[in-house]
C-alpha positions, 0 to 999 in steps of 0.5 A: 532481443526483448528485455529481460523481465523486471526483477529485484536486481533492477532496483538501484541502491537505496542508501541514504533513503528512508522507507516506511512499509506498513503491514510488514510482518508478513506476505508482500509487506515483509518481502518488500521491506526485506528487499529495501533493506537489502538495497541499503535503505533505512526501513521503518516497519510500521506494524500493529504487532511490534513483537512480530515486527521485531522478529521480522527485523531480526530475520532480515538482519540475519540475512543482511547484517548491516540492515538499517531497520526500525520497528514502530507501532502502527494500527491503521484501524485507529486514527489515534495510533496513526497520529501517534505513529506519525508524531514519532516518525517525524521526531526521529526523521526529517525526510521520507523518500518512500511511503509504501501503503501495503497493509490491508485486512480481509476479515469479517464485518467489524467496525474500527475504534472510530466507527468505520467499517473495518475494511474501508476503515483500515485499507483506505481511510487509515492510509489516507490519514497516514499520508496526510500526516506525512505529506509535508515531509514527503513534499520536502524530500527530493524524488519522494514517492507514495505507493498505494497497494490495491488489488485486482479485486477493485474491478468487482467493486460496487462502491456506494459513496453515500454508504461507505460504512454499510449502514443502509445495505446488506453487508457483503464481505467480498464487495466490501473488500473490493470497494476498499481496493477501488478506494485505494485507486481513487485515492492514488489518482486523486492525490496525483492530480492534486500534487500535480496541480501544486507542482510538487513532490511526491510521485504517486504510483500504485500496484497490485500483487496478482494472485499471491499465496498468503496465510489469509486464503482458506478452503478452495481458494487455498487449493487453487494456489497450486494452479494460480498462486505465486510466491510472496517474492514474486508478489512483491515485485509490482510494489517494488517496481512502483516504488523504485523504477526510474522510468515510472510516471506519477499515476502509473499502476503496476501488476503481474504480466501473465494470465489475467494479471495473476502472476508473472514479472511486473509490468505497467497495467491498466486499472478499471475504467471506473477507477479513473472516475475523477468525480467519484475520486474527488467525492471520496476525497471530500468524505475521507477528509470529513470523517477522518478530520485530516485535511491535506 
């Protein structure tokens, strides 16, 4: 008999473990936080909008009265906010078991307060800086794990590592988004290689949610949800498997199993050939350290 599809029922109890979920006010981030709280992890909702975060925390407590949830402000488009969040977290906690880098934006052209193109600055550079601030605590926590949430769009990337901020090219919103999602995977795989060479924690895994219905979708894309979209509960499962599956290995990438990885139960999948370009990943790492000022 074939094994039943992986589901949240397969997640072991997380009591005593501390989890940070970025972008946890909606979508798969909210669902990821909810499931981890249900499994008795201490969950930090790292969110830009604290009032929304508090509403989410209260919703979860209504369903799970003993949920241990803390809301903390984090704006990934701001290096100063990332630094402040990290300082506050480290003042409160001496361990970090799961760091789930879920937050992401898909918005028109803009720049972060630090002058980065908004998609690369938030989706990649923000998380690069966050992990950098917390890496020593992750290293000291037994069986810790970093999860990087990418997207199937990474396969369409035309990333130009000499022009991360789109100062030399005509801007294309979709390509910029795809670039940021490829950058997520470059980061995950390079972090895995560096930690392996040091022989230390944490494990690094990655995931993508497939075609998950969200409030960001508009027009024809929203119409297609009825054909290809899946619920946020299903969309969160690749992230949750990447975060908790005891049979996972560092460097594993999880996504939905059905119809070109658009929906279905989570399985280990393959990212694009380009995402495994170690030279490009090392170049992006060096650039990321230089422009964020974060040295691992």
